[in-house]
C-alpha positions in Angstrom: 32.5 116.7 -3.1 30.1 115.4 -5.9 26.4 115.3 -4.2 23.6 113.2 -6.2 21.1 116.3 -5.9 20.7 119.8 -5.1 18.5 118.4 -1.7 21.7 116.5 -1.0 24.0 119.5 -1.4 22.1 122.0 0.2 21.2 119.4 3.1 25.3 118.9 3.3 26.2 122.5 3.0 24.1 123.4 5.9 24.8 120.5 8.3 27.9 122.8 10.2 27.5 124.8 12.7 29.7 127.5 11.0 28.8 129.1 7.8 31.6 131.7 6.5 31.7 130.8 2.7 30.2 128.2 0.0 30.6 127.7 -3.6 27.8 126.0 -5.6 29.6 124.5 -9.2 27.2 123.5 -11.6 26.4 123.5 -15.6 23.1 125.3 -15.1 23.9 128.7 -13.4 20.0 129.4 -12.7 19.4 126.5 -10.8 23.0 127.2 -9.2 21.7 130.4 -7.9 18.6 128.9 -6.3 20.3 126.5 -4.5 23.0 129.4 -3.5 20.0 131.2 -1.8 19.3 128.2 0.4 22.5 127.9 1.7 23.4 129.3 4.8 26.6 130.9 4.5 27.9 134.7 4.7 29.0 134.4 1.1 28.0 131.9 -1.4 29.6 131.7 -5.4 28.1 129.8 -8.3 31.1 128.5 -10.6 33.6 130.8 -8.8 35.3 130.9 -5.5 35.2 133.9 -3.1 38.0 136.3 -3.8 37.4 139.0 -1.4 39.4 137.5 1.6 42.7 139.5 -0.4 40.7 142.8 -0.1 40.4 143.4 3.7 38.5 146.8 3.1 35.6 144.8 2.0 33.0 143.8 4.3 33.1 139.9 5.4 31.0 138.3 7.7 29.4 134.5 8.1 26.4 133.0 9.7 25.7 130.4 12.4 28.5 130.0 14.9 31.2 132.4 13.5 31.5 134.7 16.3 32.0 138.0 14.6 29.3 137.1 11.8 25.9 138.1 11.1 24.1 135.1 13.1 26.1 136.5 16.3 25.9 139.9 15.6 22.1 139.1 15.3 21.9 137.2 18.6 23.7 140.3 20.3 21.0 142.7 19.0 18.1 140.5 18.1 18.1 141.9 15.0 17.4 139.9 11.6 19.7 139.5 8.8 20.1 138.2 5.4 21.0 134.7 5.0 23.6 135.2 2.6 25.4 137.4 0.1 25.3 135.9 -3.4 28.5 136.5 -5.4 27.4 136.3 -9.2 
């Protein structure tokens, strides 16, 4: 989806009760990495798509209401967790 600016992109990406994976596509990688850090998802890739879904032995988690994700675990354990795991 094309967006008008980075603020709109972050707002739309975070406007969901789920947060498993996201990708940021941009010509400016440094700006994309800064944007990715603001997205509430388990994995955020810049100019790439998540590929570890085929490697089932790698850790995988989401954010927000994903039942088995970081946020759900944090609610159960009352622990703070990182917002996302960047993949660049």
